[in-house]
C-alpha positions as CSV (number, residue, x, y, z in Angstrom):
1,X,14.1,47.8,6.7
2,X,10.5,48.7,5.3
3,X,7.5,46.5,5.2
4,X,8.0,46.5,1.2
5,X,11.6,45.6,1.3
6,X,10.9,42.9,3.9
7,X,8.2,41.4,1.4
8,X,10.8,41.2,-1.2
9,X,13.3,39.5,0.7
10,X,10.6,37.0,1.9
11,X,9.8,36.2,-1.7
12,X,13.5,35.9,-2.8
13,X,13.9,33.2,0.1
14,X,10.8,31.4,-1.0
15,X,11.6,31.2,-4.6
16,X,15.4,30.3,-3.8
17,X,14.2,27.3,-1.6
18,X,11.6,26.4,-4.4
19,X,14.4,26.2,-6.9
20,X,16.5,24.2,-4.7
21,X,13.8,21.6,-3.9
22,X,13.3,21.3,-7.7
23,X,17.1,20.6,-8.3
24,X,16.9,17.8,-5.5
25,X,13.8,16.5,-6.7
26,X,15.1,16.1,-10.2
27,X,18.3,14.2,-8.8
28,X,16.3,11.9,-6.5
29,X,12.9,10.7,-7.9
30,X,12.5,8.9,-4.6
31,X,11.8,12.0,-2.9
32,X,8.2,11.4,-3.9
33,X,7.4,14.9,-5.2
34,X,6.5,18.3,-4.6
35,X,3.2,19.8,-3.2
36,X,3.4,23.4,-4.8
37,X,0.8,25.7,-3.4
38,X,0.4,28.6,-5.7
39,X,-2.5,30.1,-7.9
40,X,-2.1,29.7,-11.6
41,X,0.3,32.5,-12.7
42,X,3.9,33.2,-13.9
43,X,5.5,32.1,-10.6
44,X,4.1,28.7,-10.9
45,X,4.6,28.4,-14.7
46,X,8.3,29.5,-14.2
47,X,8.8,26.8,-11.5
48,X,7.4,24.1,-13.8
49,X,9.5,25.4,-16.6
50,X,12.5,25.2,-14.4
51,X,11.7,21.6,-13.4
52,X,11.5,20.7,-16.8
53,X,14.8,21.8,-17.6
54,X,16.2,19.8,-14.8
55,X,14.3,16.7,-15.2
56,X,16.2,13.8,-17.0
57,X,16.1,14.1,-20.9
58,X,13.2,12.0,-22.3
59,X,11.5,11.5,-18.8
60,X,7.6,11.5,-19.4
61,X,5.5,14.2,-17.7
62,X,1.8,13.3,-17.5
63,X,-1.0,15.7,-16.4
64,X,-3.9,14.2,-14.4
65,X,-7.0,16.4,-14.5
66,X,-9.3,17.1,-11.6
67,X,-12.0,14.2,-11.5
68,X,-10.1,11.6,-13.4
69,X,-11.8,8.2,-13.4
70,X,-10.2,4.9,-12.4
71,X,-10.1,3.8,-15.9
72,X,-8.1,6.7,-17.0
73,X,-6.0,6.8,-14.1
74,X,-5.0,2.9,-13.7
75,X,-6.0,1.8,-17.0
76,X,-8.7,-0.3,-18.6
77,X,-10.3,-1.8,-21.5
78,X,-9.5,-0.3,-24.9
79,X,-13.2,-0.4,-26.4
80,X,-12.5,0.0,-30.1
81,X,-9.5,-2.5,-30.1
82,X,-11.5,-4.9,-28.3
83,X,-14.5,-4.8,-30.5
84,X,-12.2,-5.2,-33.6
85,X,-10.2,-8.1,-32.1
86,X,-13.3,-9.7,-30.3
87,X,-11.1,-10.2,-27.2
88,X,-10.0,-8.0,-24.4
89,X,-7.4,-5.3,-25.0
90,X,-5.9,-3.3,-22.3
91,X,-5.2,0.3,-22.4
92,X,-2.4,2.0,-20.1
93,X,-3.6,4.5,-17.6
94,X,-1.8,8.0,-16.8
95,X,0.2,6.3,-13.9
96,X,1.6,3.6,-16.2
97,X,2.3,6.3,-18.8
98,X,4.1,8.4,-16.1
99,X,6.7,5.6,-15.2
100,X,10.0,6.9,-15.1
101,X,8.8,10.4,-14.9
102,X,6.5,12.7,-13.1
103,X,2.8,13.0,-12.6
104,X,1.4,16.6,-12.6
105,X,-1.8,16.6,-10.3
106,X,-4.1,19.6,-11.2
107,X,-6.0,21.1,-8.2
108,X,-4.7,18.7,-5.8
109,X,-6.7,20.3,-3.0
110,X,-10.1,19.0,-4.5
111,X,-8.7,15.5,-5.4
112,X,-11.0,12.8,-4.0
113,X,-9.5,10.5,-1.0
114,X,-10.0,7.4,-3.2
115,X,-8.1,8.9,-6.1
116,X,-5.3,9.9,-3.7
117,X,-5.3,6.4,-2.1
118,X,-4.7,4.7,-5.5
119,X,-1.8,7.3,-6.4
120,X,-0.2,6.6,-2.8
121,X,-0.5,2.8,-3.5
122,X,1.1,3.0,-6.8
123,X,4.0,5.2,-5.3
124,X,4.5,2.7,-2.6
125,X,4.5,-0.3,-4.8
126,X,5.9,0.9,-7.9
127,X,3.6,-0.8,-10.0
128,X,-0.2,-0.8,-11.1
129,X,-2.2,-3.9,-10.1
130,X,-6.0,-3.9,-10.4
131,X,-9.0,-6.0,-11.7
132,X,-11.0,-4.1,-14.2
133,X,-13.4,-5.3,-17.0
134,X,-12.6,-8.9,-16.3
135,X,-8.9,-8.1,-16.7
136,X,-6.0,-8.0,-14.6
137,X,-3.8,-4.9,-15.0
138,X,-0.2,-4.9,-14.2
139,X,2.4,-2.5,-15.2
140,X,5.4,-0.6,-13.7
141,X,4.6,2.8,-12.6
142,X,7.6,4.4,-10.7
143,X,7.1,8.1,-10.6
144,X,7.1,11.3,-8.8
145,X,4.2,13.7,-8.0
146,X,3.9,17.4,-8.4
147,X,0.5,18.5,-6.6
148,X,-0.5,21.9,-7.8
149,X,-2.3,23.1,-4.7
150,X,-4.5,26.2,-5.5
151,X,-6.5,26.1,-2.2
152,X,-7.2,29.0,0.2
153,X,-6.6,28.6,4.0
154,X,-5.8,25.6,6.1
155,X,-9.0,23.6,5.2
156,X,-8.3,23.3,1.5
157,X,-5.3,20.9,1.2
158,X,-4.3,18.0,-0.7
159,X,-5.3,14.5,1.0
160,X,-2.8,13.8,3.7
161,X,-2.0,10.2,2.4
162,X,-0.7,12.1,-0.6
163,X,1.2,15.1,1.2
164,X,2.9,12.5,3.4
165,X,4.7,11.1,0.4
166,X,6.0,14.3,-1.0
167,X,9.2,15.4,0.4
168,X,8.8,19.2,-0.4
169,X,5.9,21.4,0.5
170,X,6.5,24.8,-1.2
171,X,4.4,28.0,-0.9
172,X,4.9,30.3,-3.9
173,X,1.7,32.4,-2.9
174,X,2.5,35.9,-3.2
175,X,5.9,35.6,-5.1
176,X,5.8,38.2,-8.0
177,X,6.8,37.7,-11.6
178,X,10.0,39.7,-11.2
179,X,11.3,37.3,-8.5
180,X,10.3,34.2,-10.3
181,X,12.4,35.4,-13.5
182,X,15.5,34.9,-11.5
183,X,16.7,31.4,-12.2
184,X,18.8,29.3,-9.5
185,X,22.5,28.9,-10.2
186,X,23.0,25.2,-10.1
187,X,26.7,24.5,-8.7
188,X,27.3,21.3,-10.6
189,X,25.7,19.5,-13.4
190,X,22.5,17.6,-12.6
191,X,23.7,14.6,-14.5
192,X,26.7,14.4,-12.5
193,X,24.9,14.7,-9.2
194,X,22.8,11.8,-10.4
195,X,25.9,9.8,-11.0
196,X,27.3,10.6,-7.4
197,X,24.1,9.8,-5.6
198,X,24.3,6.1,-5.2
199,X,27.7,6.4,-3.7
200,X,26.6,8.4,-0.7
201,X,25.6,7.0,2.4
202,X,23.3,8.3,5.3
203,X,25.6,8.9,8.4
204,X,24.5,7.8,11.9
205,X,24.6,11.4,13.1
206,X,22.5,12.7,10.2
207,X,19.8,10.2,11.0
208,X,19.9,11.0,14.8
209,X,19.5,14.6,14.2
210,X,16.8,14.5,11.7
211,X,14.8,12.3,13.9
212,X,15.3,14.4,16.7
213,X,14.4,17.7,15.0
214,X,11.1,16.2,13.5
215,X,10.0,15.0,17.0
216,X,10.7,18.6,18.4
217,X,9.1,20.2,15.6
218,X,5.8,17.9,16.3
219,X,6.0,16.0,12.8
220,X,4.6,12.5,13.8
221,X,5.2,11.1,10.4
222,X,8.2,8.5,10.2
223,X,8.3,9.3,6.4
224,X,9.3,12.8,7.0
225,X,12.9,12.2,8.5
226,X,13.3,9.4,5.8
227,X,12.7,11.8,3.1
228,X,14.9,14.5,4.8
229,X,17.7,11.9,4.9
230,X,17.2,11.4,1.1
231,X,17.1,15.3,0.5
232,X,20.4,15.5,2.5
233,X,22.1,12.9,0.2
234,X,20.9,14.7,-3.0
235,X,22.0,18.0,-1.5
236,X,25.5,16.4,-0.9
237,X,25.4,15.3,-4.6
238,X,24.5,18.7,-5.8
239,X,27.4,20.4,-4.3
240,X,29.5,17.7,-5.8
241,X,30.5,16.2,-2.2
242,X,31.1,12.6,-1.4
243,X,29.9,12.5,2.2
244,X,26.8,14.3,4.0
245,X,28.0,17.4,6.1
246,X,26.2,19.7,8.2
247,X,25.0,22.0,5.8
248,X,23.5,19.4,3.8
249,X,21.5,18.2,6.9
250,X,20.4,21.7,7.6
251,X,19.2,22.0,4.0
252,X,17.1,18.9,4.2
253,X,15.6,20.2,7.5
254,X,14.8,23.4,6.0
255,X,13.2,22.0,3.0
256,X,11.5,18.9,4.4
257,X,10.9,19.3,8.2
258,X,10.2,23.0,8.5
259,X,7.1,23.3,6.5
260,X,5.7,20.1,8.5
261,X,5.9,21.7,11.8
262,X,3.1,21.6,14.0
263,X,4.6,23.1,17.3
264,X,7.0,25.7,18.2
265,X,10.5,24.3,18.1
266,X,12.7,24.4,21.3
267,X,16.1,22.9,21.9
268,X,16.9,21.0,24.8
269,X,20.0,22.8,25.5
270,X,18.2,26.1,26.2
271,X,18.0,27.2,29.8
272,X,14.8,26.6,31.6
273,X,13.5,30.0,33.3
274,X,11.5,28.1,35.8
275,X,14.6,26.6,37.2
276,X,16.1,28.3,40.2
277,X,19.6,30.0,39.3
278,X,22.9,28.6,40.6
279,X,23.5,29.4,44.4
280,X,25.7,31.8,45.1
281,X,29.4,30.6,46.5
282,X,29.4,30.1,50.2
283,X,31.9,32.1,52.2
284,X,33.5,29.0,53.4
285,X,34.4,27.7,50.2
286,X,37.8,28.3,48.7
287,X,38.1,31.2,46.3
288,X,38.3,29.9,42.5
289,X,41.8,30.0,41.1
290,X,42.5,32.7,38.3
291,X,42.0,31.4,35.1
292,X,45.6,31.8,34.1
293,X,46.6,29.5,37.1
294,X,44.3,26.8,36.3
295,X,46.0,23.5,35.3
296,X,45.8,23.0,31.3
297,X,44.9,19.4,31.1
298,X,44.3,19.7,27.3
299,X,40.6,19.3,27.5
300,X,38.4,22.1,26.1
301,X,36.1,23.8,28.4
302,X,32.4,23.6,27.9
303,X,32.1,27.0,26.3
304,X,34.7,25.9,23.9
305,X,32.8,22.9,22.9
306,X,31.4,22.6,19.3
307,X,27.8,23.1,18.9
308,X,25.5,20.1,19.0
309,X,24.5,19.0,15.6
310,X,20.9,18.6,16.5
311,X,20.9,22.2,17.6
312,X,22.3,23.5,14.4
313,X,19.6,21.6,12.3
314,X,16.8,22.7,14.6
315,X,17.9,26.1,14.3
316,X,18.0,26.0,10.5
317,X,14.6,24.4,10.4
318,X,13.2,27.1,12.6
319,X,14.4,29.8,10.5
320,X,12.9,28.4,7.5
321,X,9.3,28.1,9.0
322,X,7.1,30.6,7.2
323,X,6.4,33.9,9.4
324,X,2.7,33.2,9.2
325,X,3.0,29.4,10.3
326,X,5.6,30.4,13.1
327,X,3.2,33.0,14.8
328,X,0.5,30.2,14.8
329,X,3.0,27.6,16.4
330,X,3.9,30.4,18.9
331,X,0.2,31.0,19.8
332,X,-0.6,27.3,20.0
333,X,-3.3,27.3,17.4
334,X,-5.0,24.3,16.8
335,X,-7.0,23.1,13.6
336,X,-10.2,21.0,13.8
337,X,-9.9,17.4,13.2
338,X,-12.6,15.8,11.0
339,X,-15.3,14.1,12.7
340,X,-15.5,10.3,12.2
341,X,-19.3,10.2,12.0
342,X,-20.0,13.8,10.6
343,X,-18.8,15.3,7.1
344,X,-18.1,18.6,5.9
345,X,-21.2,20.9,5.2
346,X,-22.5,20.5,1.6
347,X,-21.2,16.9,1.4
348,X,-22.1,14.8,-1.5
349,X,-25.2,12.5,-1.6
350,X,-26.1,9.8,-3.8
351,X,-28.8,11.0,-6.3
352,X,-30.9,9.2,-8.8
353,X,-30.9,11.0,-12.2
354,X,-29.3,14.1,-11.4
355,X,-26.0,15.6,-10.4
356,X,-22.3,14.8,-11.2
357,X,-21.7,11.4,-13.0
358,X,-19.5,9.2,-10.7
359,X,-19.3,6.0,-12.9
360,X,-21.9,3.3,-13.5
361,X,-23.0,0.1,-11.7
362,X,-24.7,-3.1,-13.1
363,X,-28.5,-2.9,-13.1
364,X,-31.7,-2.9,-15.0
365,X,-33.0,-0.1,-17.3
366,X,-35.9,0.6,-14.7
367,X,-33.2,1.6,-12.1
368,X,-31.8,4.6,-14.0
369,X,-30.4,5.9,-17.1
370,X,-28.4,3.6,-19.3
371,X,-24.7,4.1,-19.6
372,X,-24.1,3.1,-23.1
373,X,-20.4,3.2,-23.1
374,X,-20.0,1.2,-19.9
375,X,-22.4,-1.2,-21.3
376,X,-20.5,-2.0,-24.4
377,X,-17.3,-2.2,-22.2
378,X,-19.0,-4.9,-20.3
379,X,-20.4,-6.8,-23.4
380,X,-16.9,-6.4,-25.4
381,X,-14.8,-9.5,-24.0
382,X,-17.5,-11.9,-24.5
383,X,-18.3,-11.1,-28.4
384,X,-16.3,-14.1,-29.8
385,X,-17.9,-16.5,-27.4
386,X,-21.3,-15.1,-28.2
387,X,-20.9,-15.3,-31.9
388,X,-20.0,-18.7,-32.2
389,X,-22.5,-20.4,-34.5
390,X,-23.7,-17.4,-36.1
391,X,-23.0,-16.4,-39.8
392,X,-23.4,-13.5,-42.1
393,X,-24.8,-10.2,-40.6
394,X,-25.6,-11.7,-37.1
395,X,-21.8,-12.5,-36.8
396,X,-20.8,-8.7,-37.1
397,X,-23.2,-7.6,-34.6
398,X,-22.4,-6.5,-31.0
399,X,-24.5,-8.9,-29.0
400,X,-25.5,-7.4,-25.6
401,X,-27.3,-9.3,-22.7
402,X,-29.3,-8.0,-19.8
403,X,-26.4,-8.7,-17.4
404,X,-24.2,-6.3,-19.3
405,X,-26.4,-3.2,-18.7
406,X,-24.6,-0.7,-16.8
407,X,-26.8,2.0,-15.1
408,X,-25.2,5.6,-14.5
409,X,-24.5,6.8,-11.0
410,X,-24.6,10.4,-9.9
411,X,-23.9,12.6,-7.0
412,X,-25.4,15.8,-6.1
413,X,-24.1,18.3,-3.4
414,X,-26.5,18.9,-0.8
415,X,-27.6,22.5,0.0
416,X,-25.7,24.0,2.9
417,X,-27.5,25.9,5.7
418,X,-25.6,28.0,7.7
419,X,-27.0,28.3,11.4
420,X,-25.6,31.4,13.1
421,X,-25.8,30.9,16.9
422,X,-25.3,34.4,18.2
423,X,-24.7,35.6,21.8
424,X,-27.3,38.5,22.1
425,X,-26.7,39.2,25.6
426,X,-24.6,41.6,27.8
427,X,-23.4,45.3,27.2
428,X,-21.3,44.2,23.9
429,X,-24.3,42.7,22.0
430,X,-24.9,45.6,19.9
431,X,-21.5,45.4,18.4
432,X,-21.6,41.5,17.9
433,X,-25.1,41.6,16.4
434,X,-24.0,44.5,14.2
435,X,-21.1,42.3,12.8
436,X,-23.4,39.3,12.4
437,X,-26.1,41.4,10.6
438,X,-23.5,42.4,8.2
439,X,-22.2,39.0,7.7
440,X,-25.4,37.4,6.9
441,X,-26.4,40.1,4.4
442,X,-23.1,39.6,2.8
443,X,-23.7,35.6,2.6
444,X,-27.2,36.2,1.3
445,X,-25.9,38.4,-1.6
446,X,-24.6,35.2,-3.3
447,X,-26.8,32.7,-2.1
448,X,-28.5,32.2,-5.6
449,X,-25.0,31.3,-6.8
450,X,-24.1,29.0,-3.9
451,X,-27.5,27.6,-3.5
452,X,-27.0,28.1,0.4
453,X,-29.4,29.5,3.1
454,X,-28.9,31.1,6.4
455,X,-30.6,30.9,9.8
456,X,-30.1,32.7,12.9
457,X,-30.4,31.5,16.5
458,X,-30.0,34.1,19.4
459,X,-29.7,33.4,22.8
460,X,-30.1,35.8,25.8
461,X,-31.9,36.0,29.1
462,X,-32.6,32.5,30.1
463,X,-33.5,30.7,26.5
464,X,-32.4,30.6,23.0
465,X,-34.7,31.0,20.2
466,X,-34.9,30.7,16.2
467,X,-35.4,34.4,15.1
468,X,-34.7,33.7,11.3
469,X,-35.5,30.5,9.9
470,X,-33.4,29.1,7.0
471,X,-33.8,31.5,4.3
472,X,-32.3,33.0,0.9
473,X,-34.6,36.0,0.9
474,X,-32.6,39.1,1.8
475,X,-35.6,41.4,2.3
476,X,-36.9,39.1,4.9
477,X,-33.5,38.7,6.8
478,X,-33.2,42.5,7.0
479,X,-36.6,42.9,8.5
480,X,-35.9,40.2,11.0
481,X,-32.4,41.4,12.0
482,X,-33.6,45.0,12.1
483,X,-35.8,44.0,15.3
484,X,-33.4,41.7,17.1
485,X,-33.1,42.9,20.6
486,X,-30.0,42.4,23.1
487,X,-29.2,42.3,26.7
488,X,-29.6,40.0,29.6
489,X,-27.8,36.8,30.5
490,X,-25.7,34.3,28.7
491,X,-27.5,30.9,28.2
492,X,-25.0,29.3,25.8
493,X,-26.5,25.8,26.8
494,X,-30.0,26.7,25.4
495,X,-28.8,28.4,22.2
496,X,-26.6,25.4,21.1
497,X,-29.7,23.1,22.0
498,X,-32.2,25.4,19.9
499,X,-29.6,25.3,17.1
500,X,-29.1,21.4,17.4
501,X,-32.9,21.0,17.0
502,X,-32.9,23.3,14.0
503,X,-29.9,21.4,12.4
504,X,-31.9,18.2,12.9
505,X,-34.8,19.6,11.0
506,X,-32.6,20.8,8.2
507,X,-31.1,17.3,7.8
508,X,-34.5,15.8,7.4
509,X,-35.0,18.1,4.6
510,X,-31.6,16.5,2.9
511,X,-29.7,19.6,3.5
512,X,-26.2,20.1,5.3
513,X,-26.2,22.2,8.4
514,X,-23.3,24.4,9.4
515,X,-23.4,25.5,12.9
516,X,-21.5,28.8,13.4
517,X,-21.2,29.7,17.1
518,X,-20.4,33.4,18.0
519,X,-19.7,34.0,21.7
520,X,-17.1,34.9,24.3
521,X,-17.8,31.9,25.9
522,X,-18.7,33.3,29.4
523,X,-22.0,31.4,30.1
524,X,-23.7,32.5,33.3
525,X,-27.2,31.0,32.9
526,X,-27.6,27.1,33.0
527,X,-29.9,24.9,31.0
528,X,-32.7,25.0,33.6
529,X,-32.5,28.8,33.9
530,X,-30.5,29.2,37.0
531,X,-27.7,31.6,37.2
532,X,-24.3,30.2,38.0
533,X,-21.0,30.2,35.8
534,X,-19.8,27.1,36.7
535,X,-22.9,25.0,36.1
536,X,-23.8,27.0,33.1
537,X,-20.3,26.4,31.2
538,X,-20.6,22.6,32.3
539,X,-24.2,22.8,30.5
540,X,-22.7,24.4,27.5
541,X,-19.8,21.8,27.2
542,X,-22.5,19.0,27.4
543,X,-24.4,20.5,24.6
544,X,-21.4,21.1,22.6
545,X,-20.5,17.2,22.9
546,X,-24.0,16.5,21.6
547,X,-23.2,18.6,18.4
548,X,-20.0,16.6,18.1
549,X,-22.0,13.2,18.5
550,X,-24.6,14.3,15.9
551,X,-21.6,14.8,13.3
552,X,-22.5,18.4,12.7
553,X,-20.1,20.5,10.9
554,X,-19.3,23.5,13.2
555,X,-17.3,26.7,13.5
556,X,-16.5,28.5,16.8
557,X,-15.8,32.2,16.6
558,X,-14.5,33.8,19.5
559,X,-15.6,37.4,20.0
560,X,-14.0,37.9,23.4
561,X,-11.1,40.4,23.8
562,X,-7.6,39.0,23.5
563,X,-6.3,37.0,26.5
564,X,-2.7,36.3,27.7
565,X,-2.8,32.6,26.7
566,X,-5.1,31.2,23.9
567,X,-5.7,28.4,26.2
568,X,-7.5,30.5,28.6
569,X,-10.3,31.0,26.0
570,X,-13.5,29.5,27.0
571,X,-14.8,29.6,23.4
572,X,-11.8,27.2,22.5
573,X,-12.9,24.6,25.1
574,X,-16.6,24.8,23.6
575,X,-15.1,24.4,19.9
576,X,-13.1,21.5,21.3
577,X,-16.1,20.0,22.8
578,X,-18.1,20.5,19.4
579,X,-15.2,19.2,17.2
580,X,-15.4,22.8,15.8
581,X,-12.9,24.9,13.8
582,X,-11.8,27.5,16.1
583,X,-11.3,31.2,14.9
584,X,-10.2,33.9,17.2
585,X,-11.6,37.2,16.0
586,X,-11.8,39.6,18.8
587,X,-12.1,42.6,16.3
588,X,-14.2,40.8,13.8
589,X,-16.2,42.6,11.3
590,X,-18.7,41.6,8.7
591,X,-16.3,40.8,6.0
592,X,-14.0,38.5,8.1
593,X,-16.9,36.6,9.6
594,X,-18.4,36.1,6.1
595,X,-15.2,35.1,4.7
596,X,-14.7,32.5,7.8
597,X,-18.2,31.0,7.0
598,X,-17.4,30.6,3.2
599,X,-14.0,28.9,4.2
600,X,-15.8,26.3,6.1
601,X,-18.5,25.8,3.5
602,X,-17.8,23.9,0.2
603,X,-17.8,25.7,-3.0
604,X,-20.8,25.1,-5.4
């Protein structure tokens, strides 16, 4: 089968599973929802149209835009009605309006963690309970969520609190329009499946198999096997059955557990190559009787025993893991966890009168810009009390007092400075430096749009030095890079220390540093300047831990040739010490390095 045919088969399988997930979610809304990773296009539109057709008639489907505020999400004060009535009038939010239906979350990969937490709380409790504008808001809110994910790479994902509550994680990226036009054939009516669902119970064998498979796949969430059991019940109802069967459990493992896998799945029944083989039969032992002469006691032999349910479910889940993810799991690829102290480069910072509006706070006019609408909202509930004793024109005025003043709050994204820490030592320095020079030139080309700057720290011989201070000038960068020398020892610790000092200077200017370490990790010069690989690598690890302690976002790019095991890479250990995202680019070029840095940096 050619590569083109294989792509068509993969697309057809991805689309079939997506259609099956849509059917199961429409049967049981308690599955939480679907995380749909796909760019805006015909495939995503076709899936949404399919779900609308399968959803219960009359069920609401509300769309929450990116950046939605708490008032629109949870509900709040209906300002016109409140001013007319002279008493607080509540207005339902999006979550309450989605009760009994579905909430479509646009650009879920960029949803703020606070917004995701409020949605998750409503999903858990089934109601809205909040204090806003002096009112207690309570309303039923049982809904499912379709999180539209348009992110690129592993760094751009919806918040984990939201993904954990969604049973199905679907990836339609790359599915063509022709494939998406093929609608799934539903074996029974969805309404009939909904009627069957309450009578289908979860068997103990199914629960044990799903929990075991989740553990072997490295799924550490307890919600995952619970959602998989619900999916198995819905699959049973979809095929018209009355009790969960093995195929239903395998379907749940494929759709719910496989996309959550974090480690390569193994079966306990697989032979262990490290154990010695069975010893040969001794000469003194009596010969084994022929198979035909053995007594038949009615018991089946071990070879004739039925396969274990857990192994069947595990095999189904392993077969459904996407090829790219499966390759990463086989290689043991790890991802960088977020630092507790540090944030992502280009994080938002409070701003006085510039930036993106993020609500309002109580204050005085001298503290900032007046939020007129928020001020009126704060004053509206008190109008009837304040108008007592007034007559004529004064009784119709909106009375605003200083304690009602609300001042607008803003957030402004800090400028990002990418600090390239480059290994300029050894015989391969010319190749690495050429790659970095090209990457820096590519990054500088769009610095005007991104408002970012780049700097270069090179280490060779016995020291590290800043050869290019933070700049957006392409001409200056080219002149500096053209004369950059290479060769000598590898003082990684000195290079990281120099970059750490530069990052501290950048932070003092109100910018966000991003440290990009490019090396093969084979340090041979210590911090003192003395040679010695063991001490030099320990010094490098100590410098990396200082980066982690400072909370600086970092990226570790491995330029070494491929090794037998990824765990043998010293750059990986440096990345772990720095709490950096590790990328293995043994054959990196300017474009791939530039794309990696853009992925680690925020969009403007």
